[in-house]
CHARMM internal coordinates of N, CA and C (Angstrom, degrees):
IC EDIT
DIST 1 N 1 CA 1.4425
DIST 1 CA 1 C 1.5345
ANGL 1 N 1 CA 1 C 107.58
DIST 1 C 2 N 1.2964
ANGL 1 CA 1 C 2 N 115.46
DIHE 1 N 1 CA 1 C 2 N 134.81
DIST 2 N 2 CA 1.4614
ANGL 1 C 2 N 2 CA 121.30
DIHE 1 CA 1 C 2 N 2 CA 176.78
DIST 2 CA 2 C 1.5232
ANGL 2 N 2 CA 2 C 107.82
DIHE 1 C 2 N 2 CA 2 C -96.45
DIST 2 C 3 N 1.3325
ANGL 2 CA 2 C 3 N 115.95
DIHE 2 N 2 CA 2 C 3 N 130.74
DIST 3 N 3 CA 1.4664
ANGL 2 C 3 N 3 CA 120.73
DIHE 2 CA 2 C 3 N 3 CA -176.63
DIST 3 CA 3 C 1.5172
ANGL 3 N 3 CA 3 C 110.53
DIHE 2 C 3 N 3 CA 3 C -126.39
DIST 3 C 4 N 1.3056
ANGL 3 CA 3 C 4 N 115.65
DIHE 3 N 3 CA 3 C 4 N 143.58
DIST 4 N 4 CA 1.4565
ANGL 3 C 4 N 4 CA 121.94
DIHE 3 CA 3 C 4 N 4 CA 173.91
DIST 4 CA 4 C 1.5288
ANGL 4 N 4 CA 4 C 107.30
DIHE 3 C 4 N 4 CA 4 C -92.69
DIST 4 C 5 N 1.3149
ANGL 4 CA 4 C 5 N 115.23
DIHE 4 N 4 CA 4 C 5 N 126.28
DIST 5 N 5 CA 1.4591
ANGL 4 C 5 N 5 CA 120.85
DIHE 4 CA 4 C 5 N 5 CA -175.01
DIST 5 CA 5 C 1.5335
ANGL 5 N 5 CA 5 C 112.49
DIHE 4 C 5 N 5 CA 5 C -96.82
DIST 5 C 6 N 1.3228
ANGL 5 CA 5 C 6 N 117.09
DIHE 5 N 5 CA 5 C 6 N 14.33
DIST 6 N 6 CA 1.4608
ANGL 5 C 6 N 6 CA 120.73
DIHE 5 CA 5 C 6 N 6 CA -176.55
DIST 6 CA 6 C 1.5260
ANGL 6 N 6 CA 6 C 112.02
DIHE 5 C 6 N 6 CA 6 C -58.24
DIST 6 C 7 N 1.3098
ANGL 6 CA 6 C 7 N 117.95
DIHE 6 N 6 CA 6 C 7 N -44.33
DIST 7 N 7 CA 1.4616
ANGL 6 C 7 N 7 CA 120.73
DIHE 6 CA 6 C 7 N 7 CA 179.67
DIST 7 CA 7 C 1.5226
ANGL 7 N 7 CA 7 C 112.41
DIHE 6 C 7 N 7 CA 7 C -58.61
DIST 7 C 8 N 1.3199
ANGL 7 CA 7 C 8 N 116.20
DIHE 7 N 7 CA 7 C 8 N -43.04
DIST 8 N 8 CA 1.4688
ANGL 7 C 8 N 8 CA 121.14
DIHE 7 CA 7 C 8 N 8 CA 178.86
DIST 8 CA 8 C 1.5197
ANGL 8 N 8 CA 8 C 110.86
DIHE 7 C 8 N 8 CA 8 C -64.83
DIST 8 C 9 N 1.3218
ANGL 8 CA 8 C 9 N 116.33
DIHE 8 N 8 CA 8 C 9 N -44.48
DIST 9 N 9 CA 1.4630
ANGL 8 C 9 N 9 CA 120.93
DIHE 8 CA 8 C 9 N 9 CA 179.44
DIST 9 CA 9 C 1.5327
ANGL 9 N 9 CA 9 C 110.36
DIHE 8 C 9 N 9 CA 9 C -61.99
DIST 9 C 10 N 1.3156
ANGL 9 CA 9 C 10 N 116.14
DIHE 9 N 9 CA 9 C 10 N -43.55
DIST 10 N 10 CA 1.4649
ANGL 9 C 10 N 10 CA 120.34
DIHE 9 CA 9 C 10 N 10 CA 179.54
DIST 10 CA 10 C 1.5251
ANGL 10 N 10 CA 10 C 110.57
DIHE 9 C 10 N 10 CA 10 C -64.62
DIST 10 C 11 N 1.3309
ANGL 10 CA 10 C 11 N 116.94
DIHE 10 N 10 CA 10 C 11 N -41.21
DIST 11 N 11 CA 1.4643
ANGL 10 C 11 N 11 CA 120.85
DIHE 10 CA 10 C 11 N 11 CA 179.98
DIST 11 CA 11 C 1.5244
ANGL 11 N 11 CA 11 C 110.32
DIHE 10 C 11 N 11 CA 11 C -62.70
DIST 11 C 12 N 1.3311
ANGL 11 CA 11 C 12 N 116.12
DIHE 11 N 11 CA 11 C 12 N -44.84
DIST 12 N 12 CA 1.4678
ANGL 11 C 12 N 12 CA 120.44
DIHE 11 CA 11 C 12 N 12 CA 179.80
DIST 12 CA 12 C 1.5281
ANGL 12 N 12 CA 12 C 112.31
DIHE 11 C 12 N 12 CA 12 C -61.77
DIST 12 C 13 N 1.3284
ANGL 12 CA 12 C 13 N 115.83
DIHE 12 N 12 CA 12 C 13 N -34.36
DIST 13 N 13 CA 1.4649
ANGL 12 C 13 N 13 CA 120.57
DIHE 12 CA 12 C 13 N 13 CA -177.42
DIST 13 CA 13 C 1.5264
ANGL 13 N 13 CA 13 C 112.87
DIHE 12 C 13 N 13 CA 13 C -96.73
DIST 13 C 14 N 1.3233
ANGL 13 CA 13 C 14 N 115.67
DIHE 13 N 13 CA 13 C 14 N 0.46
DIST 14 N 14 CA 1.4650
ANGL 13 C 14 N 14 CA 122.13
DIHE 13 CA 13 C 14 N 14 CA -179.81
DIST 14 CA 14 C 1.5301
ANGL 14 N 14 CA 14 C 111.79
DIHE 13 C 14 N 14 CA 14 C 56.65
DIST 14 C 15 N 1.3338
ANGL 14 CA 14 C 15 N 115.59
DIHE 14 N 14 CA 14 C 15 N 48.66
DIST 15 N 15 CA 1.4570
ANGL 14 C 15 N 15 CA 122.21
DIHE 14 CA 14 C 15 N 15 CA 179.34
DIST 15 CA 15 C 1.5232
ANGL 15 N 15 CA 15 C 109.76
DIHE 14 C 15 N 15 CA 15 C -107.06
DIST 15 C 16 N 1.3159
ANGL 15 CA 15 C 16 N 115.97
DIHE 15 N 15 CA 15 C 16 N 146.30
DIST 16 N 16 CA 1.4634
ANGL 15 C 16 N 16 CA 120.95
DIHE 15 CA 15 C 16 N 16 CA 176.32
DIST 16 CA 16 C 1.5251
ANGL 16 N 16 CA 16 C 109.86
DIHE 15 C 16 N 16 CA 16 C -94.64
DIST 16 C 17 N 1.3281
ANGL 16 CA 16 C 17 N 115.67
DIHE 16 N 16 CA 16 C 17 N 165.66
DIST 17 N 17 CA 1.4608
ANGL 16 C 17 N 17 CA 120.80
DIHE 16 CA 16 C 17 N 17 CA 175.60
DIST 17 CA 17 C 1.5215
ANGL 17 N 17 CA 17 C 110.42
DIHE 16 C 17 N 17 CA 17 C -56.68
DIST 17 C 18 N 1.3275
ANGL 17 CA 17 C 18 N 116.51
DIHE 17 N 17 CA 17 C 18 N -44.01
DIST 18 N 18 CA 1.4590
ANGL 17 C 18 N 18 CA 120.98
DIHE 17 CA 17 C 18 N 18 CA -178.39
DIST 18 CA 18 C 1.5233
ANGL 18 N 18 CA 18 C 111.68
DIHE 17 C 18 N 18 CA 18 C -63.14
DIST 18 C 19 N 1.3146
ANGL 18 CA 18 C 19 N 116.83
DIHE 18 N 18 CA 18 C 19 N -40.52
DIST 19 N 19 CA 1.4661
ANGL 18 C 19 N 19 CA 120.42
DIHE 18 CA 18 C 19 N 19 CA 179.70
DIST 19 CA 19 C 1.5238
ANGL 19 N 19 CA 19 C 111.12
DIHE 18 C 19 N 19 CA 19 C -64.10
DIST 19 C 20 N 1.3207
ANGL 19 CA 19 C 20 N 116.67
DIHE 19 N 19 CA 19 C 20 N -45.10
DIST 20 N 20 CA 1.4661
ANGL 19 C 20 N 20 CA 120.13
DIHE 19 CA 19 C 20 N 20 CA -179.32
DIST 20 CA 20 C 1.5311
ANGL 20 N 20 CA 20 C 110.16
DIHE 19 C 20 N 20 CA 20 C -67.76
DIST 20 C 21 N 1.3157
ANGL 20 CA 20 C 21 N 117.15
DIHE 20 N 20 CA 20 C 21 N -40.06
DIST 21 N 21 CA 1.4669
ANGL 20 C 21 N 21 CA 120.48
DIHE 20 CA 20 C 21 N 21 CA 177.78
DIST 21 CA 21 C 1.5229
ANGL 21 N 21 CA 21 C 110.48
DIHE 20 C 21 N 21 CA 21 C -59.41
DIST 21 C 22 N 1.3146
ANGL 21 CA 21 C 22 N 117.14
DIHE 21 N 21 CA 21 C 22 N -44.69
DIST 22 N 22 CA 1.4632
ANGL 21 C 22 N 22 CA 121.08
DIHE 21 CA 21 C 22 N 22 CA 178.48
DIST 22 CA 22 C 1.5219
ANGL 22 N 22 CA 22 C 111.76
DIHE 21 C 22 N 22 CA 22 C -66.48
DIST 22 C 23 N 1.3149
ANGL 22 CA 22 C 23 N 117.59
DIHE 22 N 22 CA 22 C 23 N -42.32
DIST 23 N 23 CA 1.4650
ANGL 22 C 23 N 23 CA 122.00
DIHE 22 CA 22 C 23 N 23 CA -179.90
DIST 23 CA 23 C 1.5281
ANGL 23 N 23 CA 23 C 111.66
DIHE 22 C 23 N 23 CA 23 C -62.62
DIST 23 C 24 N 1.3270
ANGL 23 CA 23 C 24 N 116.16
DIHE 23 N 23 CA 23 C 24 N -42.38
DIST 24 N 24 CA 1.4609
ANGL 23 C 24 N 24 CA 121.46
DIHE 23 CA 23 C 24 N 24 CA -173.68
DIST 24 CA 24 C 1.5258
ANGL 24 N 24 CA 24 C 113.65
DIHE 23 C 24 N 24 CA 24 C -92.53
DIST 24 C 25 N 1.3173
ANGL 24 CA 24 C 25 N 116.92
DIHE 24 N 24 CA 24 C 25 N -15.33
DIST 25 N 25 CA 1.4573
ANGL 24 C 25 N 25 CA 119.65
DIHE 24 CA 24 C 25 N 25 CA -178.52
DIST 25 CA 25 C 1.5188
ANGL 25 N 25 CA 25 C 113.22
DIHE 24 C 25 N 25 CA 25 C 72.41
DIST 25 C 26 N 1.3238
ANGL 25 CA 25 C 26 N 115.99
DIHE 25 N 25 CA 25 C 26 N 34.40
DIST 26 N 26 CA 1.4621
ANGL 25 C 26 N 26 CA 121.32
DIHE 25 CA 25 C 26 N 26 CA 174.98
DIST 26 CA 26 C 1.5280
ANGL 26 N 26 CA 26 C 108.61
DIHE 25 C 26 N 26 CA 26 C -121.86
DIST 26 C 27 N 1.3134
ANGL 26 CA 26 C 27 N 116.42
DIHE 26 N 26 CA 26 C 27 N 164.55
DIST 27 N 27 CA 1.4615
ANGL 26 C 27 N 27 CA 119.32
DIHE 26 CA 26 C 27 N 27 CA -175.69
DIST 27 CA 27 C 1.5249
ANGL 27 N 27 CA 27 C 111.89
DIHE 26 C 27 N 27 CA 27 C -71.13
DIST 27 C 28 N 1.3015
ANGL 27 CA 27 C 28 N 115.19
DIHE 27 N 27 CA 27 C 28 N 154.56
DIST 28 N 28 CA 1.4696
ANGL 27 C 28 N 28 CA 121.05
DIHE 27 CA 27 C 28 N 28 CA 176.81
DIST 28 CA 28 C 1.5185
ANGL 28 N 28 CA 28 C 110.50
DIHE 27 C 28 N 28 CA 28 C -64.41
DIST 28 C 29 N 1.3353
ANGL 28 CA 28 C 29 N 116.33
DIHE 28 N 28 CA 28 C 29 N -33.97
DIST 29 N 29 CA 1.4670
ANGL 28 C 29 N 29 CA 119.76
DIHE 28 CA 28 C 29 N 29 CA 178.43
DIST 29 CA 29 C 1.5244
ANGL 29 N 29 CA 29 C 110.91
DIHE 28 C 29 N 29 CA 29 C -63.02
DIST 29 C 30 N 1.3268
ANGL 29 CA 29 C 30 N 116.86
DIHE 29 N 29 CA 29 C 30 N -39.22
DIST 30 N 30 CA 1.4646
ANGL 29 C 30 N 30 CA 120.79
DIHE 29 CA 29 C 30 N 30 CA 177.79
DIST 30 CA 30 C 1.5174
ANGL 30 N 30 CA 30 C 110.51
DIHE 29 C 30 N 30 CA 30 C -63.62
DIST 30 C 31 N 1.3240
ANGL 30 CA 30 C 31 N 116.54
DIHE 30 N 30 CA 30 C 31 N -45.58
DIST 31 N 31 CA 1.4670
ANGL 30 C 31 N 31 CA 120.49
DIHE 30 CA 30 C 31 N 31 CA 179.03
DIST 31 CA 31 C 1.5202
ANGL 31 N 31 CA 31 C 109.92
DIHE 30 C 31 N 31 CA 31 C -61.04
DIST 31 C 32 N 1.3177
ANGL 31 CA 31 C 32 N 116.84
DIHE 31 N 31 CA 31 C 32 N -46.48
DIST 32 N 32 CA 1.4612
ANGL 31 C 32 N 32 CA 121.75
DIHE 31 CA 31 C 32 N 32 CA -179.54
DIST 32 CA 32 C 1.5302
ANGL 32 N 32 CA 32 C 111.11
DIHE 31 C 32 N 32 CA 32 C -59.66
DIST 32 C 33 N 1.3245
ANGL 32 CA 32 C 33 N 116.84
DIHE 32 N 32 CA 32 C 33 N -43.63
DIST 33 N 33 CA 1.4654
ANGL 32 C 33 N 33 CA 120.81
DIHE 32 CA 32 C 33 N 33 CA 179.36
DIST 33 CA 33 C 1.5196
ANGL 33 N 33 CA 33 C 111.72
DIHE 32 C 33 N 33 CA 33 C -63.76
DIST 33 C 34 N 1.3299
ANGL 33 CA 33 C 34 N 116.36
DIHE 33 N 33 CA 33 C 34 N -39.71
DIST 34 N 34 CA 1.4643
ANGL 33 C 34 N 34 CA 120.01
DIHE 33 CA 33 C 34 N 34 CA 179.37
DIST 34 CA 34 C 1.5296
ANGL 34 N 34 CA 34 C 111.01
DIHE 33 C 34 N 34 CA 34 C -69.34
DIST 34 C 35 N 1.3171
ANGL 34 CA 34 C 35 N 116.93
DIHE 34 N 34 CA 34 C 35 N -42.46
DIST 35 N 35 CA 1.4649
ANGL 34 C 35 N 35 CA 120.88
DIHE 34 CA 34 C 35 N 35 CA 179.73
DIST 35 CA 35 C 1.5292
ANGL 35 N 35 CA 35 C 110.59
DIHE 34 C 35 N 35 CA 35 C -62.35
DIST 35 C 36 N 1.3267
ANGL 35 CA 35 C 36 N 116.22
DIHE 35 N 35 CA 35 C 36 N -40.19
DIST 36 N 36 CA 1.4665
ANGL 35 C 36 N 36 CA 120.95
DIHE 35 CA 35 C 36 N 36 CA -178.39
DIST 36 CA 36 C 1.5242
ANGL 36 N 36 CA 36 C 112.84
DIHE 35 C 36 N 36 CA 36 C -89.53
DIST 36 C 37 N 1.3344
ANGL 36 CA 36 C 37 N 116.18
DIHE 36 N 36 CA 36 C 37 N 4.63
DIST 37 N 37 CA 1.4607
ANGL 36 C 37 N 37 CA 123.27
DIHE 36 CA 36 C 37 N 37 CA 179.42
DIST 37 CA 37 C 1.5244
ANGL 37 N 37 CA 37 C 112.41
DIHE 36 C 37 N 37 CA 37 C 52.56
DIST 37 C 38 N 1.3197
ANGL 37 CA 37 C 38 N 115.29
DIHE 37 N 37 CA 37 C 38 N 46.62
DIST 38 N 38 CA 1.4604
ANGL 37 C 38 N 38 CA 121.92
DIHE 37 CA 37 C 38 N 38 CA 178.52
DIST 38 CA 38 C 1.5276
ANGL 38 N 38 CA 38 C 111.79
DIHE 37 C 38 N 38 CA 38 C -98.70
DIST 38 C 39 N 1.3454
ANGL 38 CA 38 C 39 N 117.49
DIHE 38 N 38 CA 38 C 39 N -10.51
DIST 39 N 39 CA 1.4602
ANGL 38 C 39 N 39 CA 121.63
DIHE 38 CA 38 C 39 N 39 CA -178.89
DIST 39 CA 39 C 1.5192
ANGL 39 N 39 CA 39 C 110.86
DIHE 38 C 39 N 39 CA 39 C -76.29
DIST 39 C 40 N 1.3225
ANGL 39 CA 39 C 40 N 115.68
DIHE 39 N 39 CA 39 C 40 N 145.62
DIST 40 N 40 CA 1.4487
ANGL 39 C 40 N 40 CA 121.83
DIHE 39 CA 39 C 40 N 40 CA 172.12
DIST 40 CA 40 C 1.5249
ANGL 40 N 40 CA 40 C 110.84
DIHE 39 C 40 N 40 CA 40 C -95.51
DIST 40 C 41 N 1.3412
ANGL 40 CA 40 C 41 N 116.06
DIHE 40 N 40 CA 40 C 41 N -16.99
DIST 41 N 41 CA 1.4556
ANGL 40 C 41 N 41 CA 121.03
DIHE 40 CA 40 C 41 N 41 CA -179.53
DIST 41 CA 41 C 1.5273
ANGL 41 N 41 CA 41 C 109.02
DIHE 40 C 41 N 41 CA 41 C -155.51
DIST 41 C 42 N 1.3481
ANGL 41 CA 41 C 42 N 114.42
DIHE 41 N 41 CA 41 C 42 N 165.24
DIST 42 N 42 CA 1.4559
ANGL 41 C 42 N 42 CA 120.68
DIHE 41 CA 41 C 42 N 42 CA 174.01
DIST 42 CA 42 C 1.5253
ANGL 42 N 42 CA 42 C 106.28
DIHE 41 C 42 N 42 CA 42 C -142.53
DIST 42 C 43 N 1.3163
ANGL 42 CA 42 C 43 N 117.23
DIHE 42 N 42 CA 42 C 43 N 133.49
DIST 43 N 43 CA 1.4595
ANGL 42 C 43 N 43 CA 119.31
DIHE 42 CA 42 C 43 N 43 CA -176.64
DIST 43 CA 43 C 1.5278
ANGL 43 N 43 CA 43 C 111.56
DIHE 42 C 43 N 43 CA 43 C -87.52
DIST 43 C 44 N 1.3236
ANGL 43 CA 43 C 44 N 114.79
DIHE 43 N 43 CA 43 C 44 N 160.15
DIST 44 N 44 CA 1.4621
ANGL 43 C 44 N 44 CA 121.04
DIHE 43 CA 43 C 44 N 44 CA -175.89
DIST 44 CA 44 C 1.5277
ANGL 44 N 44 CA 44 C 113.57
DIHE 43 C 44 N 44 CA 44 C -59.68
DIST 44 C 45 N 1.3303
ANGL 44 CA 44 C 45 N 120.03
DIHE 44 N 44 CA 44 C 45 N -42.75
DIST 45 N 45 CA 1.4664
ANGL 44 C 45 N 45 CA 118.26
DIHE 44 CA 44 C 45 N 45 CA 178.38
DIST 45 CA 45 C 1.5305
ANGL 45 N 45 CA 45 C 113.22
DIHE 44 C 45 N 45 CA 45 C -60.71
DIST 45 C 46 N 1.3248
ANGL 45 CA 45 C 46 N 117.72
DIHE 45 N 45 CA 45 C 46 N -36.43
DIST 46 N 46 CA 1.4593
ANGL 45 C 46 N 46 CA 121.12
DIHE 45 CA 45 C 46 N 46 CA 177.80
DIST 46 CA 46 C 1.5242
ANGL 46 N 46 CA 46 C 110.19
DIHE 45 C 46 N 46 CA 46 C -67.52
DIST 46 C 47 N 1.3252
ANGL 46 CA 46 C 47 N 116.94
DIHE 46 N 46 CA 46 C 47 N -44.28
DIST 47 N 47 CA 1.4657
ANGL 46 C 47 N 47 CA 120.22
DIHE 46 CA 46 C 47 N 47 CA 176.18
DIST 47 CA 47 C 1.5240
ANGL 47 N 47 CA 47 C 110.66
DIHE 46 C 47 N 47 CA 47 C -57.57
DIST 47 C 48 N 1.3200
ANGL 47 CA 47 C 48 N 115.49
DIHE 47 N 47 CA 47 C 48 N -46.39
DIST 48 N 48 CA 1.4572
ANGL 47 C 48 N 48 CA 121.11
DIHE 47 CA 47 C 48 N 48 CA -179.19
DIST 48 CA 48 C 1.5232
ANGL 48 N 48 CA 48 C 111.46
DIHE 47 C 48 N 48 CA 48 C -59.54
DIST 48 C 49 N 1.3142
ANGL 48 CA 48 C 49 N 117.08
DIHE 48 N 48 CA 48 C 49 N -47.10
DIST 49 N 49 CA 1.4679
ANGL 48 C 49 N 49 CA 121.47
DIHE 48 CA 48 C 49 N 49 CA -179.02
DIST 49 CA 49 C 1.5248
ANGL 49 N 49 CA 49 C 111.88
DIHE 48 C 49 N 49 CA 49 C -63.45
DIST 49 C 50 N 1.3264
ANGL 49 CA 49 C 50 N 116.97
DIHE 49 N 49 CA 49 C 50 N -43.38
DIST 50 N 50 CA 1.4634
ANGL 49 C 50 N 50 CA 120.50
DIHE 49 CA 49 C 50 N 50 CA 179.85
DIST 50 CA 50 C 1.5256
ANGL 50 N 50 CA 50 C 111.50
DIHE 49 C 50 N 50 CA 50 C -65.34
DIST 50 C 51 N 1.3257
ANGL 50 CA 50 C 51 N 115.81
DIHE 50 N 50 CA 50 C 51 N -43.67
DIST 51 N 51 CA 1.4700
ANGL 50 C 51 N 51 CA 119.24
DIHE 50 CA 50 C 51 N 51 CA -179.97
DIST 51 CA 51 C 1.5264
ANGL 51 N 51 CA 51 C 111.37
DIHE 50 C 51 N 51 CA 51 C -63.68
DIST 51 C 52 N 1.3230
ANGL 51 CA 51 C 52 N 116.80
DIHE 51 N 51 CA 51 C 52 N -42.47
DIST 52 N 52 CA 1.4656
ANGL 51 C 52 N 52 CA 120.22
DIHE 51 CA 51 C 52 N 52 CA 178.43
DIST 52 CA 52 C 1.5238
ANGL 52 N 52 CA 52 C 111.25
DIHE 51 C 52 N 52 CA 52 C -65.33
DIST 52 C 53 N 1.3186
ANGL 52 CA 52 C 53 N 116.59
DIHE 52 N 52 CA 52 C 53 N -46.10
DIST 53 N 53 CA 1.4731
ANGL 52 C 53 N 53 CA 120.95
DIHE 52 CA 52 C 53 N 53 CA -176.28
DIST 53 CA 53 C 1.5278
ANGL 53 N 53 CA 53 C 111.53
DIHE 52 C 53 N 53 CA 53 C -64.74
DIST 53 C 54 N 1.3285
ANGL 53 CA 53 C 54 N 116.75
DIHE 53 N 53 CA 53 C 54 N -37.94
DIST 54 N 54 CA 1.4635
ANGL 53 C 54 N 54 CA 121.20
DIHE 53 CA 53 C 54 N 54 CA -176.09
DIST 54 CA 54 C 1.5286
ANGL 54 N 54 CA 54 C 112.71
DIHE 53 C 54 N 54 CA 54 C -96.96
DIST 54 C 55 N 1.3373
ANGL 54 CA 54 C 55 N 115.89
DIHE 54 N 54 CA 54 C 55 N -3.61
DIST 55 N 55 CA 1.4639
ANGL 54 C 55 N 55 CA 121.91
DIHE 54 CA 54 C 55 N 55 CA -179.31
DIST 55 CA 55 C 1.5324
ANGL 55 N 55 CA 55 C 110.99
DIHE 54 C 55 N 55 CA 55 C 55.78
DIST 55 C 56 N 1.3395
ANGL 55 CA 55 C 56 N 114.79
DIHE 55 N 55 CA 55 C 56 N 52.52
DIST 56 N 56 CA 1.4609
ANGL 55 C 56 N 56 CA 121.97
DIHE 55 CA 55 C 56 N 56 CA 179.43
DIST 56 CA 56 C 1.5249
ANGL 56 N 56 CA 56 C 109.04
DIHE 55 C 56 N 56 CA 56 C -131.41
DIST 56 C 57 N 1.3203
ANGL 56 CA 56 C 57 N 116.19
DIHE 56 N 56 CA 56 C 57 N 170.54
DIST 57 N 57 CA 1.4553
ANGL 56 C 57 N 57 CA 121.34
DIHE 56 CA 56 C 57 N 57 CA 175.12
DIST 57 CA 57 C 1.5261
ANGL 57 N 57 CA 57 C 109.80
DIHE 56 C 57 N 57 CA 57 C -97.86
DIST 57 C 58 N 1.3193
ANGL 57 CA 57 C 58 N 114.83
DIHE 57 N 57 CA 57 C 58 N 165.58
DIST 58 N 58 CA 1.4662
ANGL 57 C 58 N 58 CA 119.79
DIHE 57 CA 57 C 58 N 58 CA 176.45
DIST 58 CA 58 C 1.5255
ANGL 58 N 58 CA 58 C 109.89
DIHE 57 C 58 N 58 CA 58 C -60.38
DIST 58 C 59 N 1.3290
ANGL 58 CA 58 C 59 N 116.23
DIHE 58 N 58 CA 58 C 59 N -36.44
DIST 59 N 59 CA 1.4804
ANGL 58 C 59 N 59 CA 120.71
DIHE 58 CA 58 C 59 N 59 CA -179.89
DIST 59 CA 59 C 1.5260
ANGL 59 N 59 CA 59 C 112.44
DIHE 58 C 59 N 59 CA 59 C -64.83
DIST 59 C 60 N 1.3100
ANGL 59 CA 59 C 60 N 117.00
DIHE 59 N 59 CA 59 C 60 N -27.27
DIST 60 N 60 CA 1.4626
ANGL 59 C 60 N 60 CA 119.90
DIHE 59 CA 59 C 60 N 60 CA 176.59
DIST 60 CA 60 C 1.5263
ANGL 60 N 60 CA 60 C 110.97
DIHE 59 C 60 N 60 CA 60 C -79.23
DIST 60 C 61 N 1.3302
ANGL 60 CA 60 C 61 N 116.01
DIHE 60 N 60 CA 60 C 61 N -31.34
DIST 61 N 61 CA 1.4641
ANGL 60 C 61 N 61 CA 121.48
DIHE 60 CA 60 C 61 N 61 CA -177.69
DIST 61 CA 61 C 1.5261
ANGL 61 N 61 CA 61 C 112.38
DIHE 60 C 61 N 61 CA 61 C -81.42
DIST 61 C 62 N 1.3274
ANGL 61 CA 61 C 62 N 116.18
DIHE 61 N 61 CA 61 C 62 N -42.56
DIST 62 N 62 CA 1.4670
ANGL 61 C 62 N 62 CA 121.54
DIHE 61 CA 61 C 62 N 62 CA -177.79
DIST 62 CA 62 C 1.5229
ANGL 62 N 62 CA 62 C 107.50
DIHE 61 C 62 N 62 CA 62 C -117.51
DIST 62 C 63 N 1.3132
ANGL 62 CA 62 C 63 N 117.47
DIHE 62 N 62 CA 62 C 63 N 123.98
DIST 63 N 63 CA 1.4630
ANGL 62 C 63 N 63 CA 120.79
DIHE 62 CA 62 C 63 N 63 CA -178.02
DIST 63 CA 63 C 1.5306
ANGL 63 N 63 CA 63 C 110.25
DIHE 62 C 63 N 63 CA 63 C -127.59
DIST 63 C 64 N 1.3225
ANGL 63 CA 63 C 64 N 114.04
DIHE 63 N 63 CA 63 C 64 N 150.21
DIST 64 N 64 CA 1.4466
ANGL 63 C 64 N 64 CA 121.98
DIHE 63 CA 63 C 64 N 64 CA 178.03
DIST 64 CA 64 C 1.5237
ANGL 64 N 64 CA 64 C 110.15
DIHE 63 C 64 N 64 CA 64 C -105.76
DIST 64 C 65 N 1.3301
ANGL 64 CA 64 C 65 N 115.00
DIHE 64 N 64 CA 64 C 65 N 128.69
DIST 65 N 65 CA 1.4690
ANGL 64 C 65 N 65 CA 121.87
DIHE 64 CA 64 C 65 N 65 CA 176.88
DIST 65 CA 65 C 1.5265
ANGL 65 N 65 CA 65 C 107.36
DIHE 64 C 65 N 65 CA 65 C -122.51
DIST 65 C 66 N 1.3292
ANGL 65 CA 65 C 66 N 118.20
DIHE 65 N 65 CA 65 C 66 N 114.91
DIST 66 N 66 CA 1.4691
ANGL 65 C 66 N 66 CA 119.49
DIHE 65 CA 65 C 66 N 66 CA 179.57
DIST 66 CA 66 C 1.5244
ANGL 66 N 66 CA 66 C 110.74
DIHE 65 C 66 N 66 CA 66 C -61.29
DIST 66 C 67 N 1.3146
ANGL 66 CA 66 C 67 N 114.64
DIHE 66 N 66 CA 66 C 67 N 139.95
DIST 67 N 67 CA 1.4653
ANGL 66 C 67 N 67 CA 119.08
DIHE 66 CA 66 C 67 N 67 CA 176.21
DIST 67 CA 67 C 1.5177
ANGL 67 N 67 CA 67 C 109.33
DIHE 66 C 67 N 67 CA 67 C -80.84
DIST 67 C 68 N 1.2921
ANGL 67 CA 67 C 68 N 115.32
DIHE 67 N 67 CA 67 C 68 N 147.16
DIST 68 N 68 CA 1.4710
ANGL 67 C 68 N 68 CA 119.47
DIHE 67 CA 67 C 68 N 68 CA -178.30
DIST 68 CA 68 C 1.5002
ANGL 68 N 68 CA 68 C 110.92
DIHE 67 C 68 N 68 CA 68 C -92.13
END
COOR INIT
IC SEED 1 N 1 CA 1 C
IC BUILD
């Protein structure tokens, strides 16, 4: 299973959806969907903006967990 770790990262850094949206230049709806893992996909520009804004790698943002 592929999981977006944005919610965890935001929780650890005590950031709100609005703060991350402003930092990354993406919509609040996009942030909310990623945090709640409601997205079916994420485009490269969004990944790039989030990684730059949060100073993280794609591997930290998107992780793979094998299903049992």
